[in-house]
N, C-alpha and C positions, 0 to 999 in steps of 0.2 A: 180800223187800224190806220193811224196817222203817224205812228212812230214805231221804231224797232230797237230793242235793246241789243247791244253788241258787246260781247265779252272778248277781251284780249288777254290771254294767259301766257306768262313767261315760263318756259321749261329749259332755258339755256343757262340762267343764273348769271348773266353778265351785267344786268342792272344799268343799262344805258339806252339813250333814245335810238329807236330803230324804226324802219318803215313797216307799216302794216298794209298788206295788200291781199284782196280776195273778194269773193262774191257772197252776197247775202240775198235771201229771197223775200219777195213781197207778195201779198195776196192780190188776186185779180181785181182790178179796178181801184186799188188803194192809191196808187201813184199814177195818175193819168199821164199820157204822153205830154212832154213839155214840163213836167214837174222838175223843180230844182231841189237840191238836197243840202242839208246842214247837219253838223255833228256837234254835240256838246259832251263834256266829261261829267263825272259823277257829281261835281260841284255846280254844274250848270254853266260852266265857262265854255265859250265857243272854241272849237278846235278846227283849224284849217283842214278841209277835206276835198278830195276829188272824187266825184261819183260819175260812173258811166254805165248806162243801161246796156247790159250784155245781151239780154234776151227779153222780149216783151210777151205779154199775154196776147191772145187773139184780138182783144179790144184795143190793143196798143199801149195799155198800161204796163208799167215796169214789172217784170217777173223776177229777173235776177239783175242785181246791180253790183258792179265791182267798185269797191271803195278803197281809196288810198289815203293814208294819213301817217303821222309819226307819233309813236307812243313810247312810254317808258313805264311799263307795269312793274309793281314791286317784285323783287327777286323771288321766283318760285310761286308767285301769286298772280291774281288777275286784276285788270282794271276794267271798269264798266263805262260804256258810252251809250248815247242815245242818238239814233239817226232819225231825222225828221225830214218832211218834204212838203212842198206846197208851191205857191206861185212867186214867192219872193226871190230876189236876185241872190245868187251865190255869194256867200261871204268871201271877201278877198283873202288870198293866202298871205300870211305874214312871215313865212319862213324864209331863211336865206336861200339864195338861188342854188339849184342842184349843180353837181359836177357836170362840166360840159363834155359833149361827145361830138367830134368833128371828123370829117374825112381826112385821111392821111396818105400821102404819096408812098407807094410801095408797101402799104399795110391796109388792114381792114378798117381801122379807125384809130383816132387819137383820143386819149382820156386826159382832159384838163391840161393839155400841152405838157404833160409829164411822162406819159407812156404811149407807145404805139402797140397795137395788138395785131398779131398775125396768127394764122392757122396753117400748119405745115404738116406734110405727110410724105412718107417714103414707102414705096411699094415693095413687094417681095423681091423684085429684081434690082432694088437699089435706086430706082428713079425717084427723084425728089419732085414734089408738087407743092404749090402754094395756093391759098384761096384767092380767087379772082372774082370780085363783085360784079354781078350783072344787073342786080335790081336792088334798089334801096327804097324802103317805105318808112315813113314816120307813122308808126302804129298808134301811138298815143302821145299827145303833147298838151299836158294840162298844168295847172298850177302846182301840183305835188309831184306827179310822176311823168316822166318822158320815156318812151320806149322806141328804139330804132331797130328795124328789122332788115337784115341784109341777106341776100341769096346769091348764089353763084356756083362756080365749078372749081374743083381742085385741078389745076393745070400745071404741066411741066414747063420747063424753060422754052421748049420748042412749040408750046401751045397744045400739046396732047392732053386729052381729058381723061380723068380717072373716075371720079364720082362727084355728086353734088354736096354742097354744104349750105348751112344756114347759120346765122348768128343773130340773136336778140340781145340788145344792150339796154338796160334800164337804169335810171337815176331817180333819186327822190330829193325834193327840196328839204333843206334843213339837215341833211346828212352828208357825209363824205364818202358814201357808198355807191358802188356800181355793181350791178348784177349782169354777168355775161353768160349767155346760154348758147354755146356752140352745139351744132348738130351735124351729123353726116348721114346721108342716105346712100346705101350701097346700091347704086344704079349703074353699074358698068355696062357698056354697050354690048359686051359679050361675056360669056362665062357664067356658071352657076355659083361661083365663089368669087369674092372680092378679097384678094390677098394683100395685106399691108404689113410693113415691118414696124412702122412708128407713126403716131399721130400726136402732135403737140400743139398746145395753145402757148404762144410765145409773147412775152411782154418785154419791150425794150425801153428802158428809161431814157429820157432825153439827155441827161447828164451821165456822169460816171457813177458806177455802182460802188457803194462803200461796203461795210460789213453786211453779211447775210445771216439770217437764222432760219433753220429748217424745223418745222414742227413735227418732231418724232414723238415718242412717249414723253420726252422732255425736250426743250429747245436744244438744237445742235448749232453751234456757232461755226461759221465758215469765214475765214479771214478774207478781207477785200482782195479781189483779183484772183482768187483761187477757184478752180472748177470743182464741183461736187454734185453728187446726186443721191437722193434717198429713193430707193425702189421698194415699194410695198409688194413683196414677193407672193404673199397669200394673205388670208384674213387674220393671221396670227403673227406674222413675221415681216420685218423689213430689214434691208441691209443698206449700208452707206458705201458709196464709191467715191474715191478721191480723198476721203478722210476716214479715220478709224471709227468703227462703231456698228451697232446693229440694235434691233429692238423688236417690239411686238406690234401693237396697233398704233400706227402713226396718226397724229391728230390732223394732218393734212393741210398745214399752212406754211407760208413762207413770208419772211420779212426782208426788205431791202432798205438801205439808207441811201437817199440821194440828197441833193443840196437843199431841198425844201423840207426834209424830215423823213419819216418812216412810211413806207408803203407796204401793206399786207395783202396777201393773196390766199384764198382758201377754196378748196373743192368740197362741195357737199358730199357726205358719205364716202370719204376717201378710201379707207381700208375696206369698206364693204364691197367696193367695186374693183378690187384688186384684179390685175396688177395696175398700179398707178405710180407716178414718180413726181418728185420735186427736184428741179435741177437749176444750177447757176453756172454760167460760163460764157466767155466771149462777149461780155458786156450786156447780157440779157438773162432773163429767167424763163424757164420752160416748165409747164405743167404737162406731164406725160399722160394723155388720155388713153392712148394705147402705147405705153413706153417700149422702147427697144429692149430686147432680151436675148440671151444666148440659148442655143438649143439645149434642152434638158433642164432648164431653170425650174420648170413646173412639174417635172416627172414625179416628184414626191407626193403630188396631190392624187389621192385615190378616193373612190374608184375612178378609173379612167373615163368611163362613159358619163360620169357626172361633171367632170372638170376639163378634160384634155381635148375635147372636140374642137375647142377654140384655137388650139395651137398646133402648128406643123413646122418642124424644124425651128427656124429662127423668126417665124412670122405668124401673124394672126389670120384666121379664116372667118370672114363674115359671109353668110349666105346672101346672095343677091336678093334684094327686096327688103332687107332689114334696115333699121335706122338705129342710131344711138345719139343720146342727148345728155349733156352735163350741165350742172349749175355751179358757176364759179363766181365768187364774190371778191371784189377789190375794195380796199379801204385806203384812201389817201391820207388818212390820219391813223395809221395802222397799229392795231394790237392783234397780232396773228392768232393768239390763243383764244381771245374773245370772239374774233371774227369766225373762227372755225366752229365754235359752239353755237354761234348765231346762225351760221350757214346750215348746220344740221337741224336747227329748230327755229325757223323764221317765224315772226309774229304773224298771226292770221286772225281775221275777224270771224267770230263765231256767233251766229244769231242765237238769241235766247231759244232753247229747244221748244218750249210750248208755242212760242210765236212762229218759229220756223215751220213746225208741223202744221200749224193752223193755216199757213198760206196755201196748202194744197199741193206743193211741189214734191213733197215726200209721200210715201205710203201712209195709210191710216195706221197710226201707232201711238203709243203713249210716251211722253218724254221721261227721261230718267229723273228719279227723285220723288215721283208721286208715290203715295203709300202702297198702291196696288202693285207697283213694280219693284219694290225693295228687294225681294228675294231674287227676282230676275236680274236686276241690275248687278247685284253682287256676283251672280253666276257668270254673266256676260263679261264682267271685268276679269274674273279668274280665267275664263276661256281665252280672252285676248292676251293676257299675260302668258298663258301656256303656248299660244300661237307664236308670240315673239320669242319665247324661250326655245321653242322647237327649231326656229330658224337659226338661232345661235348654237344650239346643241348639235344640229345636223350640219352646221357650217354651210348654209344655203347662200353662199356669197360668190361674187365673181363679176367680171366686166359684163358678161352677157346674162348672168344668173340673177343678179341682185333684184329683189322685188318679187321673184317667183318662189315657189316652194317645191321641194323635191320629194319623190317617193311614190308618185302615182304609178300603180302597177309595178311597184318595187324599184324599177330602174329608170322611170321616165320623170322628166320635169312636168309639173302640173299644168302650166300655161293658164292658171287661174280658172280652172273649171268651177262652174257655179258662181263665177264673178266675185272673187275675193274683194276686189276694189269696192264693189257696191255694198257688200256686207259690212265692211269697215266704215264706209261713209254713212251708212244708216246709223251706226253707233255714234259717229261724230255728230250727226244731226240731233240725236237723242240726248247726248251728254255735253256737247260743246267742248269736249276734251281734245286738244290739238294733237295728242299722240295718235289718235285714230286716223286723222287726216295725214299725218306724217308717214305712217306705214302705208296708207292707201295710195298716196302719191307714188311711192316706189312701185307698188303693184300696178297702178295704172300706166306708168311710164313703160314698164316691162310689156304689158299687153299691147300698148299702142305702137311701140318701137320694135320689139323683138318678134312677137307672135303674129303681127299683121303684115301682110305683104304689100309694100308700097310701090313696087316696081317689078315688072316681068319683062325680061328680054327673050329673044327667040330661044336661047339655049336653056333657060329655066323652064319655059313653056314646054319645050321638047322633053326635058327630063321628067316633068310631072306627067305629061300625057303618055309617054312611052312606058313609064313604070307604074303609074297609078291612075291613068287617064279615065276621065268620065266623058263619054261622047257628047253629052248634052250639057256640060259645064266647062266652058272655055277658061283657060288659065288667064287671070288678069289681076290688076291691083284690087285690093279690098278683100281678098281671100284671107282666111285666118287659119293658123295651124292649131290643131288640138294638142293635148299632152303628148310629148314625144321625147325621144332621146335627142339631146342637143336642142330642144325646144322646137326646131323646125326641120330637122332631118337634113339629108344630103352630106353630112360630115363623114359618115362611114358607109361602106358598101352595104347594100340592102341585106345581103346574106349574113353579114356580121351582126346586124341588128336582130335579125331573126334568130340566130344562134344565141344571142344574149337573152332574148325574151324566153326562149325555150329553156335555157339553163336556169332562169329565174322562176320557172314554173308558171309563167303568165298564160292565161287561157287554159288552165288545167293541164299544162304540159303538152298541149297539142303541137304537132310538128310544124304547123303553119298558123301561128297566132296572128291576130290583127296587129299590124306594125305601127299604126298611128303616124306614119311618115308623110301622108298626103294632106293637102289643104282643102279637100273636097267635102269633108264631113261637116254638115250644117248643124249637127246636134251639139256643137261645142263653140258657139259664137255668142259672146256676151258684150253688150255695149252700154248697159245702164250705168255701170261704174265709171266708165270713161266720160259719158255725158255729164254725170254729176261732178266729176273732177273738173271738167271744163267750166261748168257753172260756178264752182267754188274757187277756182284759181284763175280763170280767164285764159288758160293756156291754149293758144290757137291750134297747136298740133293735135290736141285731143279732138277738137271739133273736126279738123281735117280728116283724121283717122276714122271717126265714126261715120262721117259723110261718105268716105271712100268705101267703107263696109256697106253702108246703106245703098249706095249706088250700085255696087256689085249685086247685092241681093235683089234690089228692085228690078235690075235688068234680067236677072235669072227668072224672076216671076213673070215679067212682061214677055219674055221670049216664049214661054209656055212649052219649052222643050224638056226642062228638068222636072222629074216627077217628085213632087213634095209628098203627096198622099199616095197610099197604095202599098205600104209594106208594114211589117210589125214594128218598125222603128219610126214610122212616119209622124207619130205624135211628137217625138223629140225634134225631128227635122223641121216640121212645120211650126211647132210651138216656139222653139228658140229663135227661129227665123223671124217670126212675128214680133217677139220681144226685142230682137236686135233692130228691126225696122222701127219699132216704137221709139227706141233710143234716138235714132237718127231723126225721126219726126219731131221729137220734143225740142230739138235745137232751134228750129226756125219755122215749124209748122209747114214744111214742104209737103204738099198734097201728094206728090209722087209716092212717098213712103206710105202714106195712109192708104192710097189706092192699092198698093201692093199687099198691104195687110188685109184689105177687103177681099181681094182675090183669093188669098189663102184661106180666109175665114169662110168664104163661100164654098171652096173646095172641101173644107173640113165638114161643114154643115151638110153638104151633098152626100158625104160618106157616113154620116151619123145615122144610126138605126132609128127610125121614127117611133119604134115601140119601146125598146129597152134604153135608148139614149146613149149607147156606146158605139165603139168601132170594132166590130167582130168579124169583118170580112177578110182579114189578112191572116194567112197561116203563120204561126208563131215561129220565131227563130229556133234553131236546133237546141240551143242552150237555154231557151226559155220554156220549152216543153219537150220532155224526153219520153213522152208516152210512146208505146211500141206499136199499137194497132192503128192509131190515127193521131195526127198532130192537131192540137186545139188551135183555135183562131183567137185573135185579139192582140193585146199588147201588155207589156209590163205595166203595173199600176202607176209607177212613177212617170212612165212615158205618157200615159193618158193624162196624168196631172199636168205635165208640161204643156200639153196641147190646151187643156182647160185654161191654164194661166195665160197663154198667148191670146186665146179668144177673149179672155176677160180684159186684158190690157187694150185690145182693139175696141172693145165696148166702151171702156173708160174714155178713150180718146175720140171715138166717133159718135157715141150715142146711138148706134145702130140698134133699132128696137127688136131685131130678130135674135139678138144675142142672149138676153136674160133667160129665155126658155131653153135655149141650147145649153147654156152653162148649168142651169138648174138640173136638167135631165142628165147631163154628163156626170155631174157630181153624184147624183142618185145612182147612176149606173156603176160608178167607181165603187161605191159602198156595197151595192148589191153583188157586185162581181168579186170584190177582194177583201172587204172589211170582215174581220173576225172578232166579234165582241168578246169571246172568251179570252182572247189574247190582248185586247185593247190595241190592236195593230192591224195593218193591212197585209194581206197575202201579196207575194212578190208579183205574180202575173195572173192572167186570166186562166191559166192551167190550174185545175183543182189540186194537182199534186205539187205545185210549187210551194216553197216554204214561206212562213210568215216573215215579212221583210221589215218589220218595225214601223216607225212613223217618219217617213222621209220628209224633209223640209218642203220639197216641191208639192207633195201630197197635202201637207198641212196648208200650204198657200192656196191650193185648189179649193180647200174647204173654207178658207177665209173668203175667197171669191164667191163660193157657193152661198155663204151666209150673207154676203153683201148684196149679191145680185139675184139670188134665187129665192124661192118661196117656201122651201121645205125647212121646217124647224129642226129636222134631223141633221142637217148639215152642221149647225152650230152645236148640237148635242154631241155628235161624234167628234167634232173638233175639240170640244171641251174635255171629254174623257181621254182622247188620244193625247192631248197636250199634257194632262195630268200625269199620265203614264210615262210619256217621254221625258218630261221635266224631272220627275222623280228619279228616273234612270240617269239623267245627265248630272244631277246633283250628286249622285252616289258614285259615278264613274266618269272621270274626266278623261277623254281620249288622249292618247299620246303615241309616240313612236313614228317611224317612217310613214310618210303620207299624211302627217297630221294636218298639213295645210288643207287637204281635201276634207278631212274630218271637220275642221273649223268652218270652212265655207259651206259645206253641205249641211252641217248642223245648224249654223246660223240662218240659213235660208228660210225665210218665212217666220222665224221665231218672233221678231219684234212685232210683226203684223198680227200673229196669232195671240201673243200675250196682250197686245193692245186691244184687239177686238173683244177678247173675253173679259178683260177688265172693264171695258166700256159697257158692254152688254149686261154685265152683272150689276151695273149701277142703274140701268134703265128699268 
């Protein structure tokens, strides 16, 4: 492999030159350390490109490479490029210089001496804060793209600190575009909540502002010198203030006229992240990231537990430890409507699926389009459309909600159980369709920013430990919340959440159902999607988040105080922890994470029965075995499967020769214990009275691993008949309704690998 085909597909329909930026994979050893890269288009003409190795293989060769170039694919179609590498010098860039970014007195930065950029915040008490830079880093400075990263604090006029902020600013040669990525991290010195009234990204032109246009459903003209605001009040409605009018889904752009022409501003996924605002006044324009509002403005949004946790009175409530990030585009040769469409669908490089899968960075699966996958491809596309339709139909939108799906246990947000991001990115790898990456990015940002704890102060630690505390699991950054009301809890009194779950019939209507409000449950931590999003986008916060999760888990393993094995749910706890550690290890091959996986693998092998190959020493949970005279031992079949999958991933990464026999015997046990040939499905648990549970994705994946690493031909046989039964059922009955996000993710889990290995083995 000495070249890679890259596809760039337009789905915005603007038909103009735009930056292309993202990661593509290479096979181990293909591009040795020091290789230089070149790009040519479909006619063979050289294209200026910037290539940066994001992650190497262990031999030092390039594993993931971030490429930046400028392209103009046909409207609604794709353009094809070829990336090559070798020892030759890089071809010099011939594009016009990018827009300049410089320091600015009293602001974060200046854009081309035309605009200054500020980040401003007002807290619930009316105290105003501005972003004060403490650290500046030139993240990238190449012939095509330059990225400047700023960090600092939101401080009041008297120097008081509120929270931390970050800002990444990127420019591309040959374009008039600037991408701004502001971020806040809710890390107050005290309090379990961060209360703010307003947060705005403010742009001040150097000269006087002329006429302004706001991008509602149709452009809204604002006379020069007049103040006005468009406020997206929910996902279906906006209102205008200062001028007459209202509408539905605003396009989310703004245009201003200055002495040099038109400047446009657009926020990616504007209405999806309601409330948002576009505002002009006092000689500047403001993008309301958390716009000011009046008490009661959002009371119409029902149910209250889905939407209203974010609002209290006239201010927002962010739980300490959360983060929020936005993507804002500025065009100094502005066309606001086109900019908004491009912001919602940026051009990305997609490696040819067959070549991408052959590199070994993805699971073993078949690319879309091969004859054996035709029926599967059509089904997967329909399921994806249904997933997107479910988000729209259930109105799964909002400033803290966007990217997640609602309805787990009827009233909870899902927090992407079973790693929605990863399932979407697997389809992106198989299809090269940027729609999958677009939806996956929203999911990954939600998981990394909302569900992961990035900061713990004394008050939050005390809250966790007093209400849900685990004596052997200290509260610290890197913990992750499972599916919960309000995503992360703390917004409502614990008793209120309990009453809500009881009223919804959760847990069979028990008086004390599991509340899902704590961050101590290790059976719901997923990093693979975030890792792959980092590789595909180069977003450093994804890497930071995964490593923070990995460090927390590695410390938990190293301390040897937390009991991973030893209960009927330990397969899920240990298995998902191993898979999460594997994601952290893949970033840069940090041996600490692999060593933690080894420790967990050895614990699991020590508890594996040497005769039957299973884990039968744990009394089953009360709802997994309801037998009256004696409770059975063992685990639910899907929990055993998660443990098998964690052990299998450790084997793939380590080559530990103790694992193939362990995996082989474990899959054999799983079938002896729970497989029911007459139903072509697995029983739910080790209890003989438990019902048949169908063909769970994690169980299918365990059999993929059994077929790959074990010696029994029965693993592949059972996988084949189970898949046939499952797929026939899926073709006949497309899941729908509340909680569809979980149906999508759990259904897709292991499907591509199962279909791929069966297609490949049938050819052998």
